[in-house]
N, CA and C of each residue as an Amber inpcrd file, in Angstrom:
protein
   480
  55.6720000 -59.5330000 -38.9950000  54.5750000 -59.4550000 -38.0870000
  53.3770000 -58.8900000 -38.8460000  52.2210000 -59.4940000 -38.6610000
  51.0000000 -59.0060000 -39.2830000  50.2690000 -58.1080000 -38.2930000
  49.9250000 -56.9140000 -38.7390000  49.2080000 -55.9450000 -37.9150000
  47.7560000 -55.9310000 -38.3630000  46.8580000 -56.0870000 -37.3900000
  45.4210000 -56.0720000 -37.6570000  44.7550000 -55.1340000 -36.6640000
  43.5860000 -54.6230000 -37.0390000  42.8230000 -53.7820000 -36.1120000
  41.3380000 -53.9420000 -36.3770000  40.5700000 -53.9960000 -35.3120000
  39.1160000 -53.9380000 -35.3670000  38.7150000 -52.5670000 -34.8430000
  37.7770000 -51.9240000 -35.5160000  37.3660000 -50.5680000 -35.1600000
  35.8750000 -50.5950000 -34.8450000  35.5270000 -50.0990000 -33.6580000
  34.1530000 -50.1030000 -33.1880000  33.7090000 -48.6790000 -32.9080000
  32.4130000 -48.4470000 -32.9760000  31.8590000 -47.1510000 -32.6140000
  30.5320000 -47.3390000 -31.9120000  30.3810000 -46.7080000 -30.7780000
  29.1380000 -46.8060000 -30.0250000  28.3530000 -45.5050000 -30.1620000
  27.0720000 -45.6300000 -30.4790000  26.1630000 -44.4870000 -30.5080000
  25.1500000 -44.6780000 -29.3870000  24.8410000 -43.5930000 -28.6970000
  23.8390000 -43.6280000 -27.6370000  22.8880000 -42.4630000 -27.8260000
  21.6060000 -42.7260000 -27.6320000  20.5970000 -41.6790000 -27.7720000
  19.6550000 -41.7400000 -26.5780000  19.3760000 -40.5880000 -26.0040000
  18.4380000 -40.4930000 -24.8760000  17.4700000 -39.3510000 -25.1730000
  16.1800000 -39.6460000 -25.1420000  15.1530000 -38.6220000 -25.3180000
  14.2760000 -38.5990000 -24.0780000  13.6270000 -37.4630000 -23.8400000
  12.7990000 -37.2980000 -22.6450000  11.7130000 -38.3690000 -22.5440000
  11.1650000 -38.8010000 -23.6710000  10.0870000 -39.7930000 -23.6420000
  10.5930000 -41.2290000 -23.4420000  11.8920000 -41.4190000 -23.4370000
  12.4670000 -42.7590000 -23.2850000  12.8470000 -43.0010000 -21.8240000
  12.6780000 -44.2330000 -21.3690000  13.0190000 -44.5550000 -19.9810000
  14.5150000 -44.7890000 -19.7880000  15.2700000 -44.8230000 -20.8430000
  16.7180000 -45.0130000 -20.7840000  17.3110000 -44.8470000 -22.1690000
  18.6260000 -44.9910000 -22.3040000  19.2710000 -44.8010000 -23.6030000
  19.0110000 -45.9510000 -24.5790000  19.1140000 -45.6140000 -25.8610000
  19.1140000 -46.5870000 -26.9520000  20.5400000 -46.6110000 -27.4870000
  21.0960000 -47.8040000 -27.7080000  22.4800000 -47.9510000 -28.1610000
  22.5460000 -48.5780000 -29.5460000  23.6470000 -48.3230000 -30.2280000
  23.9420000 -48.9490000 -31.5090000  25.4550000 -49.0290000 -31.6690000
  25.9060000 -50.0680000 -32.3240000  27.3150000 -50.2300000 -32.6760000
  27.4410000 -50.3570000 -34.1940000  26.6490000 -49.5870000 -34.9170000
  26.6270000 -49.6500000 -36.3730000  27.8510000 -48.9540000 -36.9640000
  28.4900000 -49.5970000 -37.8920000  29.6070000 -49.0030000 -38.6270000
  29.2660000 -48.8920000 -40.1090000  27.9670000 -49.0070000 -40.4340000
  27.4930000 -49.0150000 -41.8040000  26.6780000 -47.7470000 -42.0510000
  26.8720000 -47.1300000 -43.2140000  25.9920000 -46.0410000 -43.6340000
  25.6050000 -46.2690000 -45.0910000  24.8880000 -45.3370000 -45.6660000
  24.3930000 -45.4830000 -47.0350000  25.5220000 -45.6280000 -48.0540000
  26.7120000 -45.1680000 -47.7180000  27.8470000 -45.2380000 -48.6380000
  28.7590000 -46.4330000 -48.3730000  28.4270000 -47.2690000 -47.3910000
  29.2430000 -48.4290000 -47.0380000  29.7650000 -48.2970000 -45.6270000
  31.0730000 -48.3160000 -45.4610000  31.6980000 -48.2360000 -44.1490000
  31.7670000 -46.7970000 -43.6510000  31.4780000 -46.6050000 -42.3700000
  31.6410000 -45.2900000 -41.7560000  33.1040000 -44.9910000 -41.4440000
  34.0030000 -45.9550000 -41.6070000  35.4240000 -45.7520000 -41.3250000
  36.1220000 -45.3030000 -42.6050000  36.7940000 -44.1470000 -42.5200000
  37.4760000 -43.5940000 -43.6860000  38.8780000 -43.1430000 -43.2980000
  39.6810000 -42.8650000 -44.3030000  41.0170000 -42.2720000 -44.1310000
  41.9170000 -43.0680000 -43.1810000  41.8960000 -44.3960000 -43.2840000
  42.7600000 -45.2180000 -42.4360000  44.2090000 -45.1230000 -42.8960000
  45.0620000 -44.7600000 -41.9640000  46.4950000 -44.7000000 -42.2430000
  47.2150000 -45.4170000 -41.1100000  48.0020000 -46.4220000 -41.4640000
  48.8470000 -47.1280000 -40.5080000  50.2730000 -46.6370000 -40.7460000
  50.8100000 -45.9110000 -39.7820000  52.1600000 -45.3660000 -39.9040000
  53.1050000 -46.2420000 -39.0980000  54.1140000 -46.7780000 -39.7740000
  55.1010000 -47.6420000 -39.1340000  56.4510000 -46.9450000 -39.2400000
  56.9840000 -46.5620000 -38.0890000  58.2750000 -45.8530000 -38.0370000
  58.3030000 -44.6530000 -38.9870000  57.1950000 -43.8940000 -39.0150000
  57.1250000 -42.6760000 -39.8120000  56.6920000 -42.8570000 -41.2540000
  56.5730000 -44.0910000 -41.7350000  56.1660000 -44.3380000 -43.1210000
  54.6740000 -44.6490000 -43.1730000  53.8760000 -43.8090000 -43.8670000
  52.4300000 -44.0350000 -43.9140000  52.0390000 -45.1340000 -44.9000000
  51.0290000 -45.8970000 -44.5190000  50.4650000 -46.9430000 -45.3620000
  48.9520000 -46.7380000 -45.3610000  48.3810000 -46.5030000 -46.5300000
  46.9560000 -46.2040000 -46.6460000  46.2010000 -47.5140000 -46.8230000
  45.2600000 -47.7620000 -45.9210000  44.5780000 -49.0480000 -45.8880000
  43.0710000 -48.8700000 -45.9700000  42.3920000 -49.9490000 -46.2610000
  40.9340000 -49.9760000 -46.3010000  40.4360000 -50.8710000 -45.1750000
  39.1370000 -50.9340000 -45.0350000  38.5360000 -51.8280000 -44.0520000
  37.2660000 -52.4190000 -44.6420000  36.8210000 -53.5000000 -44.0440000
  35.5550000 -54.1130000 -44.4540000  34.6710000 -54.2360000 -43.2130000
  33.3850000 -54.3350000 -43.4330000  32.4180000 -54.3860000 -42.3440000
  32.0440000 -55.8280000 -42.0340000  31.9990000 -56.1510000 -40.7630000
  31.5040000 -57.4370000 -40.2770000  30.2980000 -57.1280000 -39.3990000
  29.1280000 -57.6560000 -39.7600000  27.9170000 -57.3970000 -38.9860000
  27.6160000 -58.5560000 -38.0470000  26.7730000 -58.2600000 -37.0640000
  26.3530000 -59.2310000 -36.0610000  27.5580000 -59.8790000 -35.3770000
  28.5480000 -59.0560000 -35.0380000  29.7780000 -59.5230000 -34.4030000
  29.7950000 -59.0690000 -32.9480000  29.9280000 -59.9840000 -32.0200000
  29.9900000 -59.5950000 -30.6160000  31.4320000 -59.2480000 -30.2580000
  31.5870000 -58.2910000 -29.3670000  32.9170000 -57.8530000 -28.9570000
  32.8030000 -57.1120000 -27.6420000  33.9150000 -56.9840000 -26.9640000
  33.9750000 -56.1920000 -25.7450000  34.3380000 -54.7770000 -26.1520000
  33.4850000 -53.8240000 -25.8190000  33.6740000 -52.4440000 -26.2400000
  34.3040000 -51.6280000 -25.1180000  35.3100000 -50.8220000 -25.4720000
  35.9420000 -49.8850000 -24.5420000  36.1070000 -48.5520000 -25.2510000
  35.5630000 -47.4950000 -24.6660000  35.7390000 -46.1580000 -25.2150000
  37.1830000 -45.7550000 -24.9740000  37.9890000 -45.6610000 -26.0660000
  39.4040000 -45.3860000 -25.8350000  40.0760000 -44.5170000 -26.8790000
  39.3520000 -44.1090000 -27.9220000  40.0540000 -43.3810000 -28.9790000
  39.3350000 -42.1120000 -29.4090000  38.3720000 -41.6730000 -28.6470000
  37.6820000 -40.4360000 -28.9840000  36.2090000 -40.5380000 -28.6790000
  35.5880000 -39.4110000 -28.4180000  34.1590000 -39.4030000 -28.1390000
  33.5910000 -38.0460000 -28.5160000  32.2700000 -38.0130000 -28.6260000
  31.5880000 -36.8010000 -29.0550000  30.2070000 -36.7850000 -28.4030000
  29.6670000 -35.6110000 -28.1290000  28.3130000 -35.5120000 -27.6010000
  28.2550000 -35.7120000 -26.1020000  27.1740000 -36.3400000 -25.6350000
  26.9400000 -36.5650000 -24.2020000  27.6500000 -37.8640000 -23.8150000
  28.9000000 -37.7480000 -23.4470000  29.7320000 -38.9340000 -23.2000000
  29.2990000 -39.7280000 -21.9760000  28.5330000 -39.1390000 -21.0810000
  28.0800000 -39.8820000 -19.8990000  27.1360000 -41.0150000 -20.2720000
  26.5780000 -41.0050000 -21.4810000  25.7020000 -42.0890000 -21.9260000
  26.4890000 -43.3080000 -22.4140000  27.7560000 -43.1440000 -22.7670000
  28.5450000 -44.2520000 -23.3120000  28.7820000 -45.3150000 -22.2570000
  28.7740000 -46.5770000 -22.7110000  28.9820000 -47.7200000 -21.8200000
  30.1210000 -48.5830000 -22.3430000  30.9230000 -49.0710000 -21.4480000
  31.9270000 -50.0810000 -21.7790000  31.3620000 -51.4470000 -21.4220000
  31.7660000 -52.4750000 -22.1640000  31.3340000 -53.8290000 -21.8400000
  31.0310000 -54.6370000 -23.0800000  30.4010000 -55.7730000 -22.8740000
  30.0190000 -56.6660000 -23.9600000  28.9590000 -55.9800000 -24.8150000
  29.2600000 -55.7460000 -26.0930000  28.3850000 -54.9610000 -26.9640000
  26.9980000 -55.5910000 -27.0980000  26.9290000 -56.8920000 -27.2800000
  25.6190000 -57.5510000 -27.4290000  24.7860000 -57.3650000 -26.1670000
  25.4050000 -57.4830000 -24.9990000  24.6700000 -57.2860000 -23.7440000
  24.1780000 -55.8510000 -23.5960000  24.9920000 -54.8810000 -24.0330000
  24.5640000 -53.4820000 -23.9820000  23.3140000 -53.2900000 -24.8350000
  23.3030000 -53.8420000 -26.0510000  22.1330000 -53.7280000 -26.9210000
  20.9250000 -54.4450000 -26.3410000  21.1500000 -55.6430000 -25.8080000
  20.0400000 -56.4510000 -25.3180000  19.4270000 -55.9080000 -24.0340000
  20.0990000 -54.9610000 -23.3880000  19.5920000 -54.4110000 -22.1320000
  19.2520000 -52.9290000 -22.2180000  19.1830000 -52.3760000 -23.4330000
  18.7610000 -50.9840000 -23.5500000  17.2400000 -50.9300000 -23.7210000
  16.6980000 -49.7490000 -24.0010000  15.2430000 -49.5760000 -24.0610000
  14.6400000 -49.9290000 -25.4210000  15.4620000 -50.2600000 -26.4070000
  14.9840000 -50.5030000 -27.7630000  15.1440000 -51.9770000 -28.1210000
  14.0500000 -52.7230000 -28.1370000  14.1040000 -54.1570000 -28.4320000
  14.4920000 -54.4360000 -29.8800000  14.2960000 -53.4630000 -30.7820000
  14.5980000 -53.6660000 -32.1980000  16.0670000 -53.8700000 -32.5090000
  16.9620000 -53.5490000 -31.5620000  18.3900000 -53.7470000 -31.8150000
  18.9460000 -54.9740000 -31.0900000  18.0950000 -55.7310000 -30.4150000
  18.5730000 -56.9190000 -29.7040000  19.3010000 -57.8520000 -30.6640000
  20.4130000 -58.3910000 -30.2000000  21.2560000 -59.2980000 -30.9830000
  21.6970000 -58.6950000 -32.3150000  21.8250000 -57.3700000 -32.3560000
  22.3110000 -56.6930000 -33.5520000  21.2250000 -56.2080000 -34.4820000
  19.9700000 -56.4050000 -34.1180000  18.8710000 -55.9850000 -34.9900000
  18.5930000 -57.0150000 -36.0680000  17.5840000 -56.7550000 -36.8670000
  17.1410000 -57.7420000 -37.8600000  18.2030000 -58.0600000 -38.9060000
  19.0750000 -57.0920000 -39.2320000  20.1220000 -57.3470000 -40.2350000
  21.5260000 -57.4150000 -39.6300000  21.6330000 -57.3120000 -38.3230000
  22.9360000 -57.3970000 -37.6540000  23.7420000 -56.1170000 -37.6740000
  23.2480000 -55.0650000 -38.3430000  24.0590000 -53.8610000 -38.5000000
  24.1800000 -53.0330000 -37.2230000  23.3080000 -53.2430000 -36.2380000
  23.4280000 -52.5060000 -34.9740000  24.5780000 -53.0460000 -34.1300000
  25.1640000 -54.1560000 -34.5640000  26.2750000 -54.7890000 -33.8610000
  27.3570000 -55.1130000 -34.8920000  28.0270000 -54.0580000 -35.3680000
  28.9880000 -54.2200000 -36.4580000  30.3420000 -53.6260000 -36.0820000
  31.3700000 -54.0880000 -36.7720000  32.7140000 -53.5360000 -36.6070000
  33.3500000 -53.4020000 -37.9790000  34.3460000 -52.5360000 -38.0530000
  35.1500000 -52.4110000 -39.2630000  36.4630000 -53.1460000 -39.0070000
  36.8630000 -53.9760000 -39.9430000  38.0980000 -54.7480000 -39.8230000
  39.1010000 -54.1830000 -40.8270000  40.1940000 -53.6310000 -40.3030000
  41.2370000 -53.0620000 -41.1510000  41.9050000 -54.1670000 -41.9590000
  42.2420000 -53.8740000 -43.2120000  43.0240000 -54.8160000 -44.0010000
  44.3200000 -55.1210000 -43.2630000  44.7250000 -56.3850000 -43.2540000
  45.9560000 -56.7850000 -42.5630000  47.1630000 -56.1540000 -43.2540000
  48.1660000 -55.8120000 -42.4540000  49.3940000 -55.2230000 -42.9730000
  50.5740000 -56.0190000 -42.4330000  51.4350000 -56.4860000 -43.3300000
  52.6180000 -57.2360000 -42.9220000  53.7980000 -56.2860000 -42.7820000
  54.3570000 -56.2350000 -41.5790000  55.5030000 -55.3670000 -41.2920000
  56.7140000 -56.2370000 -40.9960000  57.8640000 -55.8200000 -41.4970000
  59.1140000 -56.5290000 -41.2490000  59.9410000 -55.6780000 -40.2880000
  59.8590000 -56.0180000 -39.0080000  60.5570000 -55.2550000 -37.9790000
  61.9270000 -55.8600000 -37.7100000  62.9310000 -55.0190000 -37.7350000
  64.2550000 -55.4480000 -37.3020000  64.3680000 -55.2670000 -35.8010000
  65.4870000 -55.6270000 -35.2140000  65.6770000 -55.4610000 -33.7750000
  65.5350000 -53.9890000 -33.3630000  64.9690000 -53.7660000 -32.1870000
  64.8380000 -52.4140000 -31.6490000  63.3930000 -51.9890000 -31.4640000
  63.2450000 -50.7100000 -31.1350000  61.9230000 -50.1450000 -30.8830000
  61.3200000 -49.5970000 -32.1750000  60.0260000 -49.8280000 -32.3510000
  59.3070000 -49.3670000 -33.5350000  57.9900000 -48.7440000 -33.0880000
  57.6010000 -47.6640000 -33.7370000  56.3580000 -46.9760000 -33.4130000
  55.3300000 -47.2510000 -34.4990000  54.1500000 -47.6790000 -34.0640000
  53.0480000 -47.9880000 -34.9700000  51.8540000 -47.1340000 -34.5510000
  51.3120000 -46.3570000 -35.5010000  50.1590000 -45.4960000 -35.2200000
  49.0770000 -45.7480000 -36.2520000  47.8530000 -45.9530000 -35.7790000
  46.7000000 -46.0900000 -36.6560000  45.8310000 -44.8520000 -36.4810000
  45.5420000 -44.1540000 -37.5750000  44.6670000 -42.9950000 -37.5430000
  43.5430000 -43.1960000 -38.5540000  42.4650000 -42.4950000 -38.3500000
  41.3410000 -42.5600000 -39.2730000  40.1960000 -41.7150000 -38.7680000
  39.0650000 -41.8480000 -39.4330000  37.8570000 -41.1150000 -39.0770000
  36.6800000 -42.0680000 -39.0820000  35.8430000 -41.9490000 -38.0630000
  34.5490000 -42.6280000 -38.0630000  33.5240000 -41.5510000 -38.3690000
  32.8480000 -41.7060000 -39.5230000  31.8550000 -40.7200000 -39.9300000
  30.6690000 -40.7270000 -38.9770000  30.0190000 -39.5870000 -38.8600000
  28.8200000 -39.4740000 -38.0340000  27.7790000 -40.5040000 -38.4300000
  26.9740000 -40.9010000 -37.4720000  25.9740000 -41.9360000 -37.6860000
  24.7060000 -41.3190000 -38.2620000  24.7260000 -41.0480000 -39.5690000
  23.5880000 -40.4200000 -40.2300000  22.9980000 -41.3650000 -41.2580000
  21.7630000 -41.1220000 -41.6070000  21.0800000 -41.9830000 -42.5720000
  21.6600000 -41.8210000 -43.9740000  22.0050000 -40.5980000 -44.3620000
  22.4530000 -40.3540000 -45.7290000  23.9460000 -40.5230000 -45.9400000
  24.7150000 -40.6870000 -44.8750000  26.1520000 -40.8530000 -45.0090000
  26.8860000 -39.5670000 -45.3220000  26.1910000 -38.4520000 -45.3820000
  26.7920000 -37.1850000 -45.7650000  27.1240000 -36.2890000 -44.5810000
  26.5110000 -36.5200000 -43.4270000  26.7080000 -35.6460000 -42.2760000
  28.1530000 -35.6810000 -41.8090000  28.7150000 -34.5050000 -41.5360000
  30.1000000 -34.4500000 -41.0560000  30.1870000 -33.8720000 -39.6530000
  29.0540000 -33.4160000 -39.0990000  29.0750000 -32.7520000 -37.8000000
  29.5420000 -33.6330000 -36.6580000  29.2860000 -34.9170000 -36.7240000
  29.6350000 -35.7970000 -35.6200000  30.7930000 -36.7360000 -35.9670000
  31.5400000 -36.4200000 -37.0150000  32.6900000 -37.2530000 -37.3580000
  33.7020000 -37.2250000 -36.2150000  34.3350000 -38.3660000 -35.9800000
  35.3360000 -38.4570000 -34.9230000  36.6300000 -38.9890000 -35.5210000
  37.6830000 -38.1990000 -35.4270000  39.0080000 -38.6680000 -35.8310000
  39.6180000 -39.4160000 -34.6570000  40.3750000 -40.4630000 -34.9660000
  41.0060000 -41.2300000 -33.9000000  42.4700000 -41.4810000 -34.2190000
  43.2200000 -41.7380000 -33.1770000  44.6390000 -42.0490000 -33.3040000
  45.0380000 -42.9550000 -32.1440000  45.6270000 -44.0910000 -32.4680000
  46.0990000 -45.0390000 -31.4610000  47.5520000 -45.3700000 -31.7960000
  48.4380000 -45.2170000 -30.8140000  49.8620000 -45.4620000 -31.0290000
  50.3520000 -46.5540000 -30.0840000  51.1710000 -47.4430000 -30.6010000
  51.8110000 -48.4890000 -29.8080000  53.2930000 -48.5450000 -30.1690000
  54.0820000 -48.9540000 -29.2120000  55.5060000 -49.1700000 -29.4460000
  55.7710000 -50.6680000 -29.4060000  56.5300000 -51.1360000 -30.3910000
  56.9120000 -52.5420000 -30.4820000  58.4090000 -52.6270000 -30.2360000
  58.8280000 -53.5510000 -29.3710000  60.2460000 -53.7650000 -29.1100000
  60.6200000 -55.1670000 -29.5670000  61.4510000 -55.2450000 -30.5960000
  61.8970000 -56.5290000 -31.1280000  63.2690000 -56.8260000 -30.5450000
  63.3510000 -57.9740000 -29.8730000  64.6100000 -58.3860000 -29.2450000
  65.1330000 -59.6050000 -29.9930000  66.4010000 -59.5660000 -30.3430000
  67.0090000 -60.6960000 -31.0040000  68.3900000 -60.9190000 -30.4120000
  68.8830000 -62.1020000 -30.1990000  68.1880000 -63.3570000 -30.4860000
  66.9970000 -63.5380000 -29.5430000  66.1400000 -64.5070000 -29.8870000
  64.9300000 -64.7720000 -29.1130000  65.2190000 -65.1240000 -27.6730000
  64.2070000 -65.3620000 -26.9190000  64.3090000 -65.6060000 -25.4800000
  65.1840000 -66.8040000 -25.1270000  65.2660000 -67.7820000 -26.0170000
  66.0570000 -68.9620000 -25.6990000  67.5470000 -68.7100000 -25.8520000
  67.9070000 -67.5690000 -26.4550000  69.3140000 -67.2680000 -26.6760000
  69.8970000 -68.0500000 -27.8350000  69.0510000 -68.7710000 -28.5820000
  69.5290000 -69.5850000 -29.6900000  69.1270000 -69.0160000 -31.0530000
  68.7300000 -67.6960000 -31.0420000  68.3930000 -67.0620000 -32.2980000
  66.9870000 -67.3730000 -32.7900000  66.1200000 -67.8940000 -31.9140000
  64.7470000 -68.1640000 -32.3470000  63.7510000 -67.5890000 -31.3940000
C-alpha cells in the first residue's frame, strides 16, 4: 500500500483598519518548505520523509491537526474561494506566483501490511509564516494517526 499525505496551513490576519480578515495558504518561506521534521511511523517504526511544494493548488481545507493564535478567524472550505472572498485582492487565485495557495506533498511511502490492524502516524512541524524563515514563535507541531485493518482473504473469499 502506498501512503501519501498533503499538508496545508491556513494563515489569517485581521487588523483594525481592515474590513475583514486576509487569508493565505502559503507553505513556502525563504528557506523552501515550511514543513519540517516529517516522520511517518508505521507500527512503531519511524520513517523520515521529505516533502515538496505545489503552488496554485486548489483544495478543500479543514482545520484538523493544530492551530495557533486567534483561531476564530480560521475558515474551513474551498481554499481558492476563501482567498477570493477575503479583503485582499492580491491573493486571489493564489496570488501572482501561486504561493498564497500552496500545499506540501509528502514523499510517497510504500508499506507492506500483513493481515491485522496496523497503526500509521504522521508527525511534523509547520514553521511560522515569517518572511525570513527563522521565526519559531508560531511553529505548529502536528500529529495525525490512523488505523489500517487488513483482512485476508479478500472480500470475495477467493484470496483476492
